[in-house]
C-alpha positions as a Python dict, from the first residue, in 0.01 Angstrom:
ca = {
    (1, 'M'): (0, 0, 0),
    (2, 'I'): (230, -85, -294),
    (3, 'K'): (-40, 22, -540),
    (4, 'L'): (-81, 356, -361),
    (5, 'I'): (295, 419, -360),
    (6, 'L'): (328, 339, -730),
    (7, 'V'): (35, 558, -828),
    (8, 'T'): (154, 846, -609),
    (9, 'S'): (506, 822, -753),
    (10, 'L'): (374, 828, -1107),
    (11, 'W'): (154, 1125, -1026),
    (12, 'I'): (449, 1319, -882),
    (13, 'V'): (663, 1241, -1187),
    (14, 'S'): (381, 1343, -1418),
    (15, 'I'): (326, 1674, -1243),
    (16, 'G'): (695, 1753, -1259),
    (17, 'M'): (762, 1655, -1621),
    (18, 'C'): (434, 1679, -1814),
    (19, 'E'): (180, 1935, -1926),
    (20, 'A'): (-138, 1912, -1716),
    (21, 'K'): (-498, 2011, -1793),
    (22, 'S'): (-765, 2016, -1524),
    (23, 'H'): (-1127, 1932, -1600),
    (24, 'F'): (-1476, 1899, -1457),
    (25, 'S'): (-1714, 1621, -1553),
    (26, 'L'): (-2090, 1648, -1499),
    (27, 'G'): (-2342, 1380, -1594),
    (28, 'L'): (-2534, 1067, -1497),
    (29, 'N'): (-2434, 741, -1330),
    (30, 'R'): (-2625, 413, -1349),
    (31, 'T'): (-2579, 66, -1203),
    (32, 'L'): (-2655, -200, -1463),
    (33, 'K'): (-2768, -493, -1246),
    (34, 'D'): (-3136, -460, -1155),
    (35, 'V'): (-3287, -561, -822),
    (36, 'Q'): (-3619, -702, -697),
    (37, 'D'): (-3866, -508, -491),
    (38, 'S'): (-4064, -652, -198),
    (39, 'N'): (-4317, -809, -437),
    (40, 'G'): (-4052, -985, -644),
    (41, 'K'): (-4084, -742, -935),
    (42, 'V'): (-3760, -643, -1106),
    (43, 'E'): (-3685, -273, -1064),
    (44, 'E'): (-3443, -80, -1276),
    (45, 'K'): (-3180, 119, -1092),
    (46, 'P'): (-3236, 492, -1140),
    (47, 'F'): (-2996, 731, -1306),
    (48, 'S'): (-2806, 936, -1050),
    (49, 'P'): (-2629, 1270, -1102),
    (50, 'Y'): (-2253, 1279, -1057),
    (51, 'L'): (-1985, 1545, -1045),
    (52, 'G'): (-1616, 1476, -1107),
    (53, 'W'): (-1292, 1671, -1109),
    (54, 'G'): (-948, 1567, -1222),
    (55, 'Y'): (-632, 1628, -1421),
    (56, 'H'): (-508, 1504, -1753),
    (57, 'F'): (-132, 1463, -1789),
    (58, 'N'): (34, 1399, -2125),
    (59, 'L'): (312, 1154, -2047),
    (60, 'F'): (647, 1246, -2195),
    (61, 'D'): (510, 1388, -2522),
    (62, 'S'): (368, 1048, -2620),
    (63, 'G'): (24, 914, -2707),
    (64, 'F'): (-29, 807, -2345),
    (65, 'G'): (-164, 1008, -2056),
    (66, 'F'): (-253, 976, -1691),
    (67, 'S'): (-596, 1103, -1585),
    (68, 'P'): (-681, 1067, -1213),
    (69, 'Q'): (-1016, 1199, -1097),
    (70, 'V'): (-1230, 1223, -787),
    (71, 'G'): (-1608, 1237, -795),
    (72, 'Y'): (-1938, 1229, -609),
    (73, 'I'): (-2261, 1041, -694),
    (74, 'H'): (-2591, 1124, -523),
    (75, 'T'): (-2873, 865, -517),
    (76, 'T'): (-3199, 865, -321),
    (77, 'D'): (-3365, 521, -317),
    (78, 'V'): (-3731, 504, -218),
    (79, 'A'): (-3777, 215, 27),
    (80, 'N'): (-4050, -46, -37),
    (81, 'D'): (-4186, -29, 317),
    (82, 'S'): (-4290, 218, 584),
    (83, 'F'): (-3938, 315, 684),
    (84, 'G'): (-3908, 599, 436),
    (85, 'K'): (-3612, 677, 217),
    (86, 'Q'): (-3256, 554, 222),
    (87, 'T'): (-3001, 812, 117),
    (88, 'T'): (-2691, 692, -65),
    (89, 'H'): (-2379, 903, -113),
    (90, 'S'): (-2097, 755, -322),
    (91, 'Y'): (-1746, 888, -379),
    (92, 'F'): (-1508, 754, -641),
    (93, 'F'): (-1136, 784, -700),
    (94, 'N'): (-1022, 674, -1047),
    (95, 'W'): (-662, 611, -1145),
    (96, 'D'): (-694, 595, -1524),
    (97, 'F'): (-445, 594, -1808),
    (98, 'L'): (-527, 732, -2151),
    (99, 'Y'): (-427, 629, -2498),
    (100, 'I'): (-469, 888, -2773),
    (101, 'P'): (-457, 712, -3114),
    (102, 'S'): (-262, 864, -3397),
    (103, 'F'): (-568, 878, -3624),
    (104, 'S'): (-761, 1119, -3396),
    (105, 'N'): (-624, 1357, -3137),
    (106, 'Q'): (-982, 1429, -3026),
    (107, 'T'): (-1037, 1073, -2896),
    (108, 'A'): (-879, 915, -2588),
    (109, 'F'): (-938, 560, -2466),
    (110, 'R'): (-937, 513, -2088),
    (111, 'F'): (-833, 214, -1877),
    (112, 'G'): (-739, 180, -1513),
    (113, 'I'): (-863, 102, -1165),
    (114, 'G'): (-1093, 279, -924),
    (115, 'N'): (-1202, 292, -562),
    (116, 'F'): (-1564, 355, -460),
    (117, 'I'): (-1681, 455, -113),
    (118, 'K'): (-2057, 422, -54),
    (119, 'R'): (-2234, 565, 252),
    (120, 'I'): (-2596, 459, 315),
    (121, 'S'): (-2813, 616, 584),
    (122, 'G'): (-3177, 561, 680),
    (123, 'K'): (-3424, 526, 966),
    (124, 'G'): (-3361, 156, 1020),
    (125, 'G'): (-3603, -134, 1047),
    (126, 'T'): (-3650, -453, 844),
    (127, 'V'): (-3808, -546, 512),
    (128, 'E'): (-3923, -880, 372),
    (129, 'I'): (-3771, -967, 34),
    (130, 'P'): (-3836, -1264, -201),
    (131, 'N'): (-3610, -1566, -149),
    (132, 'G'): (-3710, -1846, -389),
    (133, 'N'): (-4053, -1978, -282),
    (134, 'S'): (-4040, -1795, 51),
    (135, 'T'): (-3915, -1464, 187),
    (136, 'A'): (-3617, -1350, 388),
    (137, 'T'): (-3582, -1063, 632),
    (138, 'A'): (-3331, -794, 544),
    (139, 'R'): (-3231, -518, 783),
    (140, 'R'): (-3216, -156, 682),
    (141, 'P'): (-2942, 51, 846),
    (142, 'G'): (-3053, 276, 1130),
    (143, 'K'): (-2729, 470, 1104),
    (144, 'T'): (-2474, 554, 837),
    (145, 'V'): (-2305, 243, 696),
    (146, 'T'): (-1992, 269, 479),
    (147, 'S'): (-1869, 15, 224),
    (148, 'Y'): (-1561, 10, 3),
    (149, 'S'): (-1522, -139, -347),
    (150, 'S'): (-1254, -156, -613),
    (151, 'T'): (-1324, -148, -986),
    (152, 'F'): (-1167, -214, -1323),
    (153, 'N'): (-1236, 80, -1555),
    (154, 'L'): (-1273, 110, -1933),
    (155, 'G'): (-1398, 409, -2128),
    (156, 'A'): (-1339, 685, -2378),
    (157, 'D'): (-1327, 1065, -2402),
    (158, 'Y'): (-1412, 1272, -2707),
    (159, 'N'): (-1314, 1639, -2724),
    (160, 'F'): (-1478, 1888, -2961),
    (161, 'N'): (-1185, 2134, -2978),
    (162, 'T'): (-1430, 2405, -2874),
    (163, 'Q'): (-1321, 2697, -2658),
    (164, 'L'): (-1534, 2932, -2449),
    (165, 'P'): (-1282, 3200, -2343),
    (166, 'S'): (-1543, 3413, -2166),
    (167, 'L'): (-1606, 3122, -1924),
    (168, 'G'): (-1242, 3021, -1896),
    (169, 'I'): (-1312, 2688, -2075),
    (170, 'T'): (-1035, 2570, -2308),
    (171, 'D'): (-1220, 2267, -2447),
    (172, 'L'): (-1548, 2075, -2425),
    (173, 'G'): (-1603, 1702, -2458),
    (174, 'L'): (-1793, 1388, -2363),
    (175, 'R'): (-1686, 1101, -2139),
    (176, 'F'): (-1816, 746, -2110),
    (177, 'E'): (-1668, 513, -1850),
    (178, 'L'): (-1769, 160, -1749),
    (179, 'F'): (-1685, 35, -1398),
    (180, 'T'): (-1666, -340, -1327),
    (181, 'F'): (-1710, -437, -961),
    (182, 'R'): (-1567, -774, -848),
    (183, 'P'): (-1449, -860, -1201),
    (184, 'L'): (-1327, -1209, -1102),
    (185, 'S'): (-1657, -1315, -942),
    (186, 'Q'): (-1922, -1457, -1177),
    (187, 'E'): (-2188, -1449, -905),
    (188, 'Y'): (-2126, -1105, -755),
    (189, 'R'): (-1987, -914, -1054),
    (190, 'N'): (-2171, -590, -1122),
    (191, 'Y'): (-2134, -293, -1355),
    (192, 'A'): (-2198, 79, -1348),
    (193, 'F'): (-2124, 357, -1592),
    (194, 'N'): (-2080, 733, -1607),
    (195, 'L'): (-2189, 939, -1906),
    (196, 'G'): (-2110, 1307, -1882),
    (197, 'V'): (-1991, 1635, -2027),
    (198, 'L'): (-1626, 1738, -1992),
    (199, 'M'): (-1516, 2096, -1936),
    (200, 'Y'): (-1142, 2168, -1952),
    (201, 'Y'): (-999, 2488, -1811),
}
């Protein structure tokens, strides 16, 4: 609750006192930790399309900024059994700060925290998965299951200083952002990243 109050207060102050630029981000998301299929073979997580929208606030005419964004990730995982597909919908809310170095006003380094909401739906059932020298039974959800995660975020933006007035775009750029899930847990820590195109308007 304290975190939400602090972030909301900063957002209100930023809107009232700073110049704001809104932007869309469109690209790919990928989870870095691979998983095993039902035969024990390591599978790579697929790339998933994502769409994000947010604001960039320059804080008090300094080299720092505040850049909150909300986004959606769509992933369809093919199940390794007869129960068909599991559909995964993820939503993220990032509360990032920016630092624009004096040597390049086209580059901005990002750092902050995020919240991910993942909703998994399928037809249900069970699947046998490897567990050492034997197997274990894992249940697939027969309804929509929601989970919540927090992340530590690091990344960078690069803007090309390119305008497309006919489309209402004031600048184009690229964004890379790395998300660390459970950063304090050596066993359960995982990573994901977004790589996308930025469109300011």
